[in-house]
N, C-alpha and C positions, 0 to 999 in steps of 0.2 A: 504494500500500500504506500503510495507516494504522499508525503506530507505537503500540505499547501501553506502558502505564506499567510500571515494574518491579514485581515481586511485592510485595504489601503496601502499595503506594501508591495514593492516591486523588486525584482532581482536584477542586479547589474550583470549584463552578459559578459563583461570583461573580468571584474574582480570577484564576482559571485557573492556580493554582499547584498543583504536585504536593506532597502531604504524606503523612507516615506517622504514624499515631497520631492525636492530636487536633489540630484546627486552628481557631484563632480568627481568622476573616477580619475584617480591619479595613479592607476596601476602601471602605466607606461609600457605596456606590452606592445609589440609591433602591430601595425595596422593590419586588420583582417583576422586577428586572432580573437576568439571569443569562446565562451563556454560551449558553443555549438561547433566551433572550428578550431580546436586546439592543434597546434603544430609543434613538432620537435623544435626546440629553440636554443637550449643552453648547452648543447654538446654532450649531454649526459643521456645515455640510452634509457628510454622509457619515461623521461621527464619532458614536460611541455612548458610552454610559456605561461600557462596558468599556474604552474607550481611556483613561479616567482611573482610576487604581487607588487613589487616596486623596482623600477630600473632607472633611478636618477641619482646624481651625485650631490652630496651636501657640500656647501662651500668650505674651504680650508679653515676658515675662522671658527668652525665648530670643533676642531681637533684639540685634544689635550696636548700638553707638552710631551707626554710619553708617546702619543701617537705620532706627533711630528718627528720625534727622534727616531722612531721605528721606520717611518717613511724615508727619512734621510739616510739612515744607516743600513737598513736591511732591504729596502725596495728601490734603491736608487737605480735609475735607468730602465725600470719596468713600467708598463702601463698599469699603474696601481690607482684604483679609484676608491675614495673614502665613502664608506657607508652607502654604496651605490646599489646594492641588491638586498632585498628582503626575501628570505625563503619561507614558504608556507609549509609547515611541518605536518605530518600525519596526525599528530595529537591535537591539532587545532591551533597550536601556538605559532608564532612567527619568530624568525631569527635574522638579525642583521649583523653580519661580520663587520669589523672595523675597516678592513681593506679587502678588495677583490682585485686580483691580478688577471688581466685579460691578455690572452695570446691567440692570435689568428681568429679573432672574433668570438672566442669561447672563454668561459670562465676556467682558468687554469688552477688558481688556488685562492683560498680564502684565509685571511689572517685575523686573529683576535688578539688584541694587545692589552696587557694589564700592567699596572704599576706594582711596585713591591708591597704597597699597603693593601691588605685584603679587606675590601668592602663587603658589607653584608649581602650585596647583590651578586657577588662573584659566583656563589654556588648555583644560582639560577642560570647565570650566564654560561657556566661550564656545562650544565645539563642540556641547555639548548644547543650549544656548540657540539657536544657529543651526539645528540640526536640528529643534527644536520649532517654530521660526518657519516652516520649510518645510512641515512636516506639518500645522500648524494655521493656515492662512492667514487665517481669519476673525477672528483675534484680533490686536490691536495689541501688538507686542512692543517693550519699551523696555529698553535697557541703559544704566544710569546709573552714572557714576563720580564720586566726590567728589574734586575736585582740590585741596582745601585751603581754608583761610580766605582770603578775599579773591578767590578764583578761582571758588568755587561748584561747581555741578554741570555735568558734561559729559554730555549726553543724546543717545543715538543711537536713532533709530526705524527 
């Protein structure tokens, strides 16, 4: 039995979100892709453009000093984009890695950057990172932690 939307709600054909009134979809998926026409898009077998709900890059002034350091030291010379992609996970959550590195038009690796100070949100962030790693196996996943001056980066792949 198919469930219907509540009275007055519509379903966006691109981002698949229910909305009431006007809806400005910011999914950013390529033209012609919709719920009725999903196409392979991100270079990962079995995944489609609908699995990614956002494809835009935040301005550099949104970066923390740790993220700026990682970009300069570890991603120099690469096509690295800051918070450019949000992945829709099977559990209904969404995950946005700090950096996405694009090679030949496909997502080659995703990097999550953390400072040495452990915030309370780091556990949730790690859980979403690990879930995305399982669901998108065709991408290299990197968890990088700044250990401090003299110690440098701790990088997990």
